[in-house]
LOBAMAR-22349 format. One line per 5 residues: number of its first residue (from 1); for each residue x negated, y, z negated of N, C-alpha, C. Coordinates in pm, 1 decimal. Example, Ala and Ser with C-alpha at 12.3 -4.5 7.8 and 13.67 -1.06 7.14 Angstrom:
REM residues 2
1	-1319.0,-569.0,-780.0,-1230.0,-450.0,-780.0,-1320.0,-330.0,-780.0; -1285.0,-225.0,-708.0,-1367.0,-106.0,-714.0,-1290.0,3.0,-787.0
//
This chain:
REM residues 236
1	-919.3,-3159.3,1129.9,-787.4,-3081.2,1174.7,-802.1,-2952.4,1075.4; -758.8,-2842.5,1132.9,-789.6,-2691.4,1061.9,-680.7,-2669.5,975.3; -665.2,-2611.2,854.0,-585.9,-2636.2,750.2,-475.3,-2542.6,771.1; -344.0,-2554.1,757.6,-265.2,-2458.1,819.6,-246.3,-2360.5,720.1; -200.0,-2224.2,797.9,-215.5,-2140.3,711.3,-133.1,-2115.0,574.2
6	1.8,-2187.8,615.2,81.6,-2201.0,525.0,42.1,-2258.3,369.4; -56.3,-2335.1,423.2,-143.2,-2419.3,302.8,-222.0,-2315.4,190.2; -293.2,-2188.0,288.9,-373.3,-2139.3,220.0,-354.9,-2062.8,104.6; -409.5,-2068.4,-9.1,-377.8,-2014.0,-146.5,-371.4,-1901.5,-121.3; -272.4,-1844.9,-221.9,-238.9,-1677.5,-214.0,-370.6,-1615.0,-284.7
11	-362.8,-1483.9,-206.7,-501.4,-1403.2,-280.8,-468.4,-1326.2,-418.1; -502.1,-1389.4,-537.1,-457.5,-1283.4,-668.6,-524.3,-1130.6,-661.0; -590.6,-1127.5,-612.9,-681.7,-988.1,-580.2,-560.5,-891.5,-511.5; -580.3,-983.1,-385.2,-509.9,-895.6,-268.7,-331.2,-860.6,-370.6; -274.6,-951.0,-411.4,-168.3,-924.7,-499.6,-126.3,-829.3,-594.8
16	-235.6,-798.7,-654.1,-249.9,-739.9,-766.7,-311.8,-577.3,-682.4; -375.6,-567.9,-587.7,-350.4,-427.1,-511.9,-236.4,-382.7,-478.7; -179.3,-473.9,-409.8,-13.9,-426.4,-364.5,46.3,-385.9,-497.4; 55.1,-474.6,-599.2,147.6,-422.7,-695.7,92.0,-304.2,-749.2; -42.1,-267.4,-754.1,-66.3,-104.0,-797.7,-14.7,-12.6,-732.9
21	-32.5,-56.3,-594.7,47.0,26.8,-506.3,202.4,43.5,-542.5; 257.5,-64.8,-559.4,399.4,-40.9,-595.7,451.9,22.5,-716.1; 386.2,-20.0,-806.2,343.9,43.6,-928.4,363.7,241.3,-927.6; 259.6,258.9,-850.5,228.4,425.5,-871.1,341.5,478.3,-775.7; 390.3,392.2,-676.7,509.6,429.0,-566.9,650.8,438.7,-669.3
26	653.9,370.2,-788.7,760.6,386.4,-851.1,763.7,496.1,-959.3; 623.5,514.6,-986.4,592.7,620.7,-1150.4,668.3,743.0,-1042.7; 665.8,819.5,-1153.0,702.5,963.2,-1111.2,620.2,1086.7,-1167.9; 474.1,1010.2,-1216.2,389.4,1117.9,-1224.3,259.5,1016.0,-1254.2; 169.5,1063.6,-1211.3,13.9,991.4,-1204.4,-2.6,898.2,-1342.6
31	-67.5,804.9,-1327.3,-63.6,715.5,-1446.5,-221.8,702.8,-1475.0; -259.6,663.2,-1566.0,-408.9,623.8,-1639.1,-425.1,442.6,-1591.1; -575.7,469.0,-1616.0,-620.3,331.3,-1572.0,-520.9,245.7,-1690.0; -548.3,302.6,-1812.1,-461.5,202.3,-1919.8,-333.2,175.8,-1888.5; -272.2,281.9,-1845.9,-116.8,230.5,-1802.2,-95.0,137.3,-1693.2
36	-194.3,183.8,-1607.4,-139.8,63.4,-1496.6,-237.8,-97.7,-1536.3; -314.5,-101.0,-1583.1,-330.6,-229.4,-1657.5,-215.5,-286.8,-1725.0; -160.2,-221.6,-1825.7,-66.5,-242.1,-1865.7,47.3,-323.5,-1808.8; 70.8,-235.3,-1688.4,181.3,-257.4,-1616.3,156.2,-395.7,-1548.8; 29.9,-420.2,-1481.4,-10.8,-505.2,-1444.8,-32.8,-652.6,-1503.3
41	-54.6,-640.4,-1653.0,-66.3,-707.0,-1756.6,-227.7,-804.7,-1736.3; -317.2,-677.1,-1689.7,-441.7,-735.9,-1670.6,-576.4,-666.9,-1759.7; -682.0,-685.7,-1799.8,-775.9,-598.7,-1840.3,-806.4,-499.8,-1775.7; -812.6,-403.4,-1847.8,-897.2,-245.5,-1780.7,-979.9,-248.7,-1719.9; -1045.3,-347.0,-1680.0,-1190.6,-370.6,-1631.0,-1102.3,-421.8,-1481.9
46	-1068.4,-517.4,-1509.4,-983.2,-563.7,-1366.2,-921.3,-438.8,-1300.4; -847.2,-444.5,-1365.5,-747.0,-266.7,-1309.0,-862.9,-149.3,-1232.4; -955.5,-130.2,-1300.3,-1052.3,-56.6,-1269.8,-1117.8,-79.8,-1162.8; -1147.3,-214.1,-1137.6,-1221.8,-259.9,-1008.1,-1093.5,-281.7,-909.2; -1007.4,-296.2,-888.4,-900.1,-278.7,-807.9,-896.6,-136.8,-763.4
51	-856.5,-52.1,-882.5,-864.0,103.4,-818.9,-938.4,176.4,-752.5; -1101.0,118.6,-782.6,-1220.3,168.9,-696.5,-1180.9,125.4,-564.7; -1171.5,15.8,-540.4,-1143.8,-48.7,-396.1,-1039.9,24.6,-334.6; -920.6,55.6,-373.5,-799.0,110.5,-331.0,-858.0,253.0,-308.0; -944.0,337.4,-363.3,-992.3,453.4,-359.1,-1069.3,494.4,-267.7
56	-1180.3,355.6,-234.3,-1298.6,395.8,-149.2,-1199.2,386.8,4.0; -1023.1,334.0,-5.4,-986.7,315.6,143.6,-880.7,403.0,127.8; -894.9,543.6,39.4,-802.0,651.7,16.6,-674.2,607.0,-0.8; -644.8,515.3,-64.2,-496.0,452.1,-66.8,-482.3,531.6,-226.7; -545.1,557.1,-273.9,-504.4,586.1,-425.7,-586.4,717.4,-435.1
61	-581.0,823.7,-562.2,-618.0,946.3,-576.5,-647.7,948.3,-736.4; -785.5,975.5,-790.7,-782.6,1027.2,-898.4,-801.9,1158.2,-946.0; -743.8,1224.5,-1035.8,-796.6,1355.3,-1054.9,-871.5,1423.6,-1176.0; -920.7,1507.6,-1202.3,-1030.1,1538.6,-1317.9,-1004.6,1478.6,-1434.3; -885.6,1426.5,-1463.0,-873.4,1361.6,-1595.9,-876.9,1223.5,-1589.0
66	-860.5,1169.8,-1464.6,-867.9,1011.7,-1444.0,-755.2,955.0,-1423.0; -624.2,1057.6,-1421.7,-505.5,1024.0,-1374.4,-494.3,951.9,-1217.8; -422.2,891.0,-1187.0,-416.0,812.8,-1059.4,-269.6,818.6,-985.6; -282.7,861.6,-860.8,-166.3,864.9,-788.9,-201.3,831.8,-642.2; -101.1,780.6,-560.7,-122.6,741.6,-422.8,-196.1,842.5,-365.3
71	-258.8,785.4,-280.9,-399.5,863.5,-197.1,-278.3,916.8,-66.0; -350.5,1010.2,-18.1,-294.5,1075.9,113.6,-275.1,970.8,249.7; -416.3,876.2,284.2,-408.1,758.1,338.6,-278.4,682.0,352.5; -202.2,655.8,236.9,-56.8,596.7,240.2,23.2,647.8,329.0; 36.7,784.1,297.7,130.0,846.1,409.1,71.6,820.2,538.8
76	-9.9,824.5,575.1,-55.4,770.5,744.5,-18.8,627.3,755.6; -16.7,538.2,682.5,32.4,438.2,696.7,171.2,385.1,707.8; 251.8,460.2,588.8,367.7,454.5,631.6,464.4,527.8,743.3; 370.8,607.4,784.3,429.9,657.9,929.6,445.5,575.4,1046.6; 366.2,493.7,1043.2,370.5,360.7,1121.6,492.9,290.2,1125.2
81	544.8,306.8,1026.3,646.9,150.9,979.0,790.0,232.0,1035.9; 850.4,192.4,1122.0,966.9,191.4,1187.1,959.1,363.8,1260.9; 848.7,392.1,1299.4,823.9,518.4,1393.0,929.1,585.5,1455.8; 1048.4,500.7,1551.7,1116.5,556.2,1621.1,1206.2,580.5,1491.0; 1258.0,505.9,1424.0,1378.1,561.2,1328.5,1341.1,697.2,1261.7
86	1213.6,655.7,1231.9,1197.9,767.4,1114.2,1207.4,927.4,1175.4; 1119.9,914.0,1312.0,1130.7,1027.4,1399.9,1257.9,1086.7,1436.1; 1355.7,965.2,1459.5,1497.4,1060.3,1471.2,1557.6,1101.9,1378.3; 1549.7,1019.3,1252.9,1604.0,1055.4,1124.2,1576.6,1143.5,1063.1; 1462.7,1206.9,1057.6,1395.9,1300.7,993.7,1471.8,1451.6,1026.6
91	1490.6,1475.2,1142.4,1562.5,1637.6,1177.2,1696.3,1581.0,1127.7; 1732.9,1492.6,1129.4,1931.2,1476.9,1086.1,1892.7,1508.7,921.9; 1836.4,1451.3,847.7,1819.4,1420.9,693.2,1774.2,1574.8,651.4; 1698.4,1639.8,759.8,1631.9,1802.9,693.8,1771.7,1901.3,715.5; 1864.8,1854.5,821.9,1988.3,1917.6,840.3,2075.2,1885.1,752.0
96	2077.6,1764.8,677.2,2197.5,1742.2,572.0,2091.7,1805.9,435.0; 1984.9,1776.9,408.6,1952.8,1810.7,271.1,1970.8,1996.4,286.6; 1932.9,2044.4,381.2,1912.2,2225.7,400.5,2093.5,2250.9,374.0; 2193.3,2173.0,435.8,2332.8,2223.2,444.2,2385.4,2180.5,321.2; 2411.3,2102.1,261.6,2452.6,2044.6,134.2,2369.5,2087.4,26.5
101	2237.9,2127.6,43.6,2165.9,2140.9,-125.2,2143.1,2050.8,-173.3; 2114.5,1928.0,-91.0,2098.5,1781.0,-146.8,1959.9,1740.6,-125.7; 1901.5,1635.7,-192.6,1795.9,1527.4,-121.1,1869.3,1431.3,-28.9; 1824.5,1407.2,75.9,1898.6,1311.8,167.1,1759.7,1234.2,219.7; 1815.6,1088.4,217.4,1721.8,1024.1,240.1,1751.4,889.3,328.2
106	1674.7,830.9,398.2,1682.8,686.0,490.9,1631.2,599.3,387.5; 1764.3,494.2,362.0,1683.9,358.6,296.5,1704.4,232.7,370.0; 1635.7,126.4,346.1,1647.6,29.0,426.1,1609.8,-112.2,349.6; 1712.9,-231.4,407.4,1698.7,-338.9,316.2,1536.7,-393.3,333.4; 1478.3,-443.3,207.6,1322.5,-511.4,220.7,1352.8,-618.1,122.5
111	1388.9,-732.2,168.4,1374.3,-859.2,89.0,1535.0,-823.5,19.5; 1519.0,-846.8,-134.1,1662.5,-824.8,-196.0,1616.5,-682.2,-278.1; 1533.3,-581.9,-212.6,1545.5,-430.6,-267.9,1611.8,-351.7,-143.6; 1619.8,-212.2,-220.8,1678.3,-111.8,-132.3,1538.0,-31.0,-140.3; 1494.9,18.2,3.6,1367.3,94.2,-24.6,1372.1,215.4,54.1
116	1321.7,325.4,-3.5,1337.9,432.3,69.8,1204.2,458.0,189.7; 1270.1,493.6,321.5,1188.7,496.0,411.2,1135.1,634.1,421.5; 1232.6,727.9,421.9,1198.1,870.6,443.3,1260.6,935.0,358.3; 1251.5,1096.1,328.4,1325.0,1177.3,245.2,1304.8,1319.1,248.1; 1386.4,1400.7,251.2,1364.4,1559.4,249.2,1474.6,1608.1,145.4
121	1378.1,1702.9,107.0,1460.8,1759.9,-49.6,1499.7,1880.4,43.7; 1620.5,1981.3,-29.3,1658.0,2088.9,45.4,1560.7,2229.4,8.0; 1581.9,2319.7,140.1,1452.5,2376.7,111.6,1476.2,2519.3,-3.9; 1627.6,2545.0,14.8,1603.6,2678.7,-115.0,1697.0,2631.4,-248.3; 1714.1,2526.4,-265.2,1793.0,2441.2,-374.6,1709.7,2520.7,-497.6
126	1739.2,2515.6,-593.1,1739.5,2618.4,-728.9,1658.9,2456.3,-793.4; 1734.2,2370.2,-771.3,1684.7,2234.9,-864.5,1733.2,2122.5,-748.0; 1643.2,2030.5,-747.2,1660.8,1889.9,-658.5,1671.6,1791.7,-713.3; 1690.7,1676.4,-688.9,1659.0,1534.9,-721.7,1546.6,1472.1,-637.9; 1430.6,1440.5,-685.1,1343.9,1375.3,-627.0,1353.4,1245.1,-580.3
131	1326.8,1216.3,-429.0,1343.1,1060.7,-392.7,1208.1,1057.3,-285.2; 1144.3,980.2,-384.9,1000.3,933.5,-297.9,1019.5,836.8,-187.9; 944.9,884.5,-85.4,929.1,742.3,41.3,854.3,639.7,-61.7; 937.0,525.0,-84.4,832.1,416.0,-104.1,891.3,363.8,-248.5; 959.5,426.7,-306.7,1085.0,354.6,-351.6,1174.6,300.2,-355.1
136	1163.4,218.2,-474.1,1263.1,84.0,-453.7,1306.4,44.3,-565.5; 1425.1,-37.1,-581.6,1531.0,-67.3,-655.0,1582.8,-185.9,-585.2; 1644.4,-282.0,-664.3,1734.6,-386.5,-628.1,1862.4,-319.3,-527.3; 1881.4,-423.5,-426.6,1987.2,-382.5,-332.8,2125.4,-381.4,-435.0; 2126.3,-404.2,-532.4,2231.9,-472.6,-635.1,2249.0,-320.4,-713.8
141	2171.1,-222.5,-686.5,2216.0,-117.0,-755.8,2217.6,8.4,-657.9; 2337.1,108.1,-676.1,2271.2,261.5,-634.1,2391.9,245.2,-496.8; 2438.5,346.1,-466.1,2488.0,390.7,-331.3,2450.3,325.2,-194.9; 2315.2,348.8,-201.6,2253.2,296.4,-46.3,2260.1,141.7,-54.4; 2229.7,77.5,-170.2,2257.5,-75.1,-203.5,2385.4,-120.5,-143.4
146	2453.7,-56.2,-195.1,2628.5,-76.9,-164.3,2675.3,-84.5,-10.1; 2623.8,59.7,38.6,2640.2,50.0,193.0,2570.4,-46.8,255.0; 2432.5,-65.6,204.3,2329.5,-189.7,267.7,2450.1,-327.2,291.3; 2451.7,-369.1,152.5,2515.4,-479.1,127.5,2641.5,-515.3,207.9; 2728.6,-349.0,228.4,2842.9,-370.3,283.9,2804.5,-432.2,462.9
151	2695.3,-402.5,484.2,2679.0,-447.7,624.9,2665.8,-613.8,656.5; 2604.5,-695.4,544.3,2589.7,-809.8,491.4,2661.5,-887.5,526.8; 2656.6,-1009.5,574.2,2803.7,-1141.3,539.0,2769.4,-1209.5,454.9; 2858.1,-1226.5,369.4,2839.8,-1277.2,229.4,2774.9,-1364.3,187.2; 2729.5,-1477.3,287.9,2655.9,-1564.8,281.7,2479.9,-1518.6,272.0
156	2476.9,-1404.4,304.1,2344.7,-1337.8,327.9,2320.4,-1229.4,162.5; 2432.3,-1224.2,99.7,2403.1,-1110.6,16.0,2340.8,-1204.3,-95.3; 2223.5,-1106.9,-203.4,2187.5,-1164.1,-273.6,2260.7,-1285.8,-375.5; 2216.6,-1359.8,-473.0,2318.6,-1429.9,-565.5,2322.3,-1344.6,-665.3; 2443.2,-1405.5,-729.9,2505.5,-1333.7,-895.7,2524.8,-1204.0,-871.9
161	2572.5,-1195.3,-765.9,2657.2,-1058.8,-744.2,2783.6,-1053.5,-814.4; 2807.6,-947.6,-920.2,2911.5,-950.6,-986.2,3049.9,-936.0,-909.3; 3149.2,-988.2,-1018.8,3311.5,-943.6,-910.1,3303.3,-807.3,-877.7; 3256.0,-711.9,-996.0,3290.7,-594.5,-994.8,3215.9,-492.1,-879.3; 3090.9,-536.0,-865.3,3033.7,-527.5,-757.7,3086.5,-556.4,-620.5
166	3079.1,-674.2,-624.4,3158.3,-754.8,-488.5,3271.4,-645.9,-457.6; 3353.8,-572.5,-551.8,3482.0,-506.7,-526.0,3454.0,-373.0,-466.7; 3333.1,-308.9,-520.5,3291.9,-189.0,-465.1,3215.7,-231.7,-323.4; 3152.4,-341.4,-333.2,3062.3,-355.1,-169.7,3217.0,-364.1,-90.3; 3299.2,-401.2,-98.3,3448.4,-448.3,12.0,3495.9,-299.5,6.3
171	3498.7,-240.5,-132.2,3558.6,-94.9,-86.0,3478.2,8.0,0.8; 3372.3,-16.8,-1.9,3276.7,71.0,87.5,3273.4,23.6,218.4; 3288.4,-99.9,275.0,3304.5,-161.4,391.4,3445.5,-106.2,454.0; 3530.6,-106.0,343.0,3681.6,-52.9,433.2,3668.0,116.6,437.7; 3621.8,168.2,398.1,3608.1,324.7,368.6,3506.4,395.9,406.2
176	3441.0,305.3,459.0,3281.1,352.5,535.4,3168.7,449.8,448.0; 3169.4,442.3,335.6,3073.2,482.4,261.4,3103.4,447.8,83.3; 2956.5,486.7,30.9,2939.5,420.6,-99.3,2902.1,542.4,-225.9; 2921.6,509.5,-329.6,2906.6,600.2,-439.5,2861.0,565.8,-531.2; 2757.3,593.5,-629.6,2722.6,543.2,-772.1,2711.9,694.2,-822.6
181	2702.3,654.4,-954.2,2663.7,786.5,-1076.5,2573.4,698.7,-1181.4; 2490.7,774.7,-1210.7,2388.8,709.0,-1314.3,2353.1,578.2,-1282.8; 2315.2,479.4,-1180.2,2298.2,358.9,-1154.0,2120.5,339.8,-1144.1; 2068.7,427.2,-1095.0,1923.9,414.8,-1039.5,1863.4,509.7,-1126.9; 1915.5,637.6,-1166.0,1832.0,742.8,-1215.0,1976.4,838.8,-1310.8
186	1974.6,811.4,-1425.1,2047.2,875.8,-1551.0,2067.4,1015.2,-1512.4; 2198.5,1029.9,-1517.6,2263.1,1163.7,-1460.6,2303.9,1182.2,-1304.6; 2241.8,1124.6,-1245.5,2221.9,1132.0,-1080.3,2310.9,1064.1,-1032.8; 2407.3,1101.2,-927.2,2504.1,1065.2,-834.2,2476.4,1065.3,-723.4; 2490.3,952.0,-625.0,2471.7,936.7,-472.5,2576.0,926.6,-393.6
191	2580.8,906.6,-269.3,2684.3,892.5,-189.2,2594.1,848.1,-84.2; 2613.0,749.4,-3.2,2560.2,694.8,129.8,2662.6,630.6,225.8; 2639.3,607.3,340.4,2687.4,567.7,452.8,2607.9,455.4,570.6; 2677.3,364.9,580.2,2598.8,249.1,671.6,2533.4,318.6,780.0; 2397.5,270.7,824.5,2339.4,305.0,952.3,2313.3,165.7,994.3
196	2403.5,132.8,1120.9,2380.1,11.8,1170.8,2304.6,11.4,1328.0; 2214.5,-8.0,1328.2,2110.0,-47.1,1468.7,2076.6,-160.3,1483.4; 2102.6,-165.7,1637.1,2043.5,-292.9,1704.7,1898.3,-346.0,1655.7; 1886.5,-441.0,1626.7,1749.4,-510.1,1631.2,1651.0,-405.7,1491.5; 1719.7,-362.5,1380.5,1700.8,-281.7,1286.1,1747.0,-366.4,1159.2
201	1659.1,-398.5,1026.3,1710.1,-452.0,906.6,1829.1,-311.2,927.6; 1963.2,-375.7,822.6,2045.4,-303.9,744.5,1964.2,-166.4,667.5; 2028.5,-5.9,725.2,1980.5,92.7,666.6,2112.8,167.3,588.3; 2075.4,274.5,554.1,2186.8,358.0,492.8,2107.9,509.3,474.2; 2199.6,610.6,525.0,2148.7,721.0,468.6,2243.2,813.2,345.9
206	2140.4,866.9,265.2,2213.2,885.9,145.6,2192.0,1028.2,69.5; 2265.9,1109.1,28.4,2227.2,1189.4,-78.1,2228.7,1191.5,-220.6; 2141.1,1215.2,-274.4,2173.7,1245.3,-447.9,2145.9,1383.6,-499.6; 2250.7,1382.1,-598.8,2240.8,1501.6,-664.7,2281.9,1484.1,-804.7; 2286.9,1600.8,-890.8,2311.7,1576.6,-1047.1,2484.9,1664.3,-1024.1
211	2519.6,1755.6,-984.1,2651.7,1805.8,-962.5,2651.2,1898.0,-838.5; 2823.7,1858.9,-799.3,2833.2,1958.5,-659.3,2972.8,1951.4,-717.8; 3031.6,2030.5,-605.6,3146.8,2104.0,-587.7,3196.1,2028.5,-474.8; 3161.5,1939.5,-411.1,3150.2,1891.5,-287.6,3271.9,1760.3,-277.6; 3352.5,1722.8,-233.3,3404.2,1602.0,-254.0,3328.0,1460.7,-183.0
216	3363.5,1363.3,-238.0,3251.2,1262.5,-209.5,3282.8,1228.0,-48.2; 3428.6,1216.1,-9.0,3467.3,1177.7,95.2,3396.5,1314.7,240.7; 3393.9,1410.9,163.9,3335.9,1546.0,282.6,3211.0,1496.9,279.5; 3112.4,1470.7,193.4,2979.0,1449.2,179.1,2944.3,1335.3,286.6; 3006.8,1204.0,270.0,3024.6,1118.6,358.6,3049.2,1125.5,498.2
221	3133.2,1233.3,503.1,3186.2,1281.6,633.6,3073.2,1364.9,755.4; 2987.8,1411.6,654.0,2854.9,1448.8,743.2,2749.7,1367.5,745.0; 2754.5,1266.8,639.9,2643.5,1167.2,657.7,2690.4,1099.3,786.8; 2814.8,1075.1,784.6,2864.2,998.3,910.4,2810.7,1037.9,1024.4; 2802.1,1184.4,1030.4,2777.3,1240.8,1203.1,2622.0,1222.0,1202.2
226	2577.6,1237.2,1128.9,2405.6,1209.5,1161.1,2403.4,1124.1,1187.2; 2473.4,971.3,1148.6,2437.8,862.0,1167.5,2464.7,832.6,1281.9; 2567.1,887.7,1330.9,2630.0,857.5,1478.5,2510.0,915.2,1572.1; 2452.4,1031.5,1530.3,2331.6,1129.5,1625.1,2262.7,1009.3,1656.4; 2175.3,940.1,1491.8,2051.2,864.5,1518.0,2111.9,730.4,1573.0
231	2217.9,702.4,1600.2,2243.4,580.7,1658.8,2261.9,563.3,1793.0; 2315.5,707.8,1829.4,2313.6,728.1,1964.8,2171.3,762.4,2019.5; 2059.8,778.5,1943.1,1935.5,840.5,2033.1,1850.5,696.3,2040.0; 1905.6,562.7,1931.8,1807.7,471.3,1908.0,1886.1,389.6,1995.7; 2000.8,351.6,2007.7,2077.4,232.0,2088.7,2125.0,258.3,2255.5
236	2113.0,440.3,2250.3,2209.8,462.3,2380.1,2292.9,430.2,2392.7
//
């Protein structure tokens, strides 16, 4: 009798390769092979072999100094994820970013994490906060996470949510938006609204900024208008 697919052992090599891509996605700058090996807790030679394979497939790049970053092929692969959602969201994210002068992004629930699916930085801002597609953090942290948690039944929320976070999530559900200050990135503030779509994992549209004269409720109202446009386009 053939062995059940669920009984097959996991591939340690594949797991490590995926972990490298996650490490590079989370990093805010290119990493050396030694840094990658340390983060994976493996010998440098193992990290090097994994990186050579990823490089052969265009998933990572190495510069003249040997520093490693994600390759262009990753963008092509990412474009196939939730293609319709990204296609409808990008014009709205762009409009928000340029109107408010803030980085605007689309986040989606991925297991117990909140992952950035698409992001747009403002065109003419003197300074903006980078939010790279693929960046992830626990859904229990940050405004997008709270906006996503507000869409989940209590029984589907992660274990161990603190009373303070539970209160913030309930407040976000009631008023229609969530906020955060210094939670994911020090000094950075965020406002997020839920994006509820049929057949999609819970999503949120958010902006991040360091300082603004705009009121959180006004920012949220702008995000909600775009959320409605995206929802109408996808759900009809």
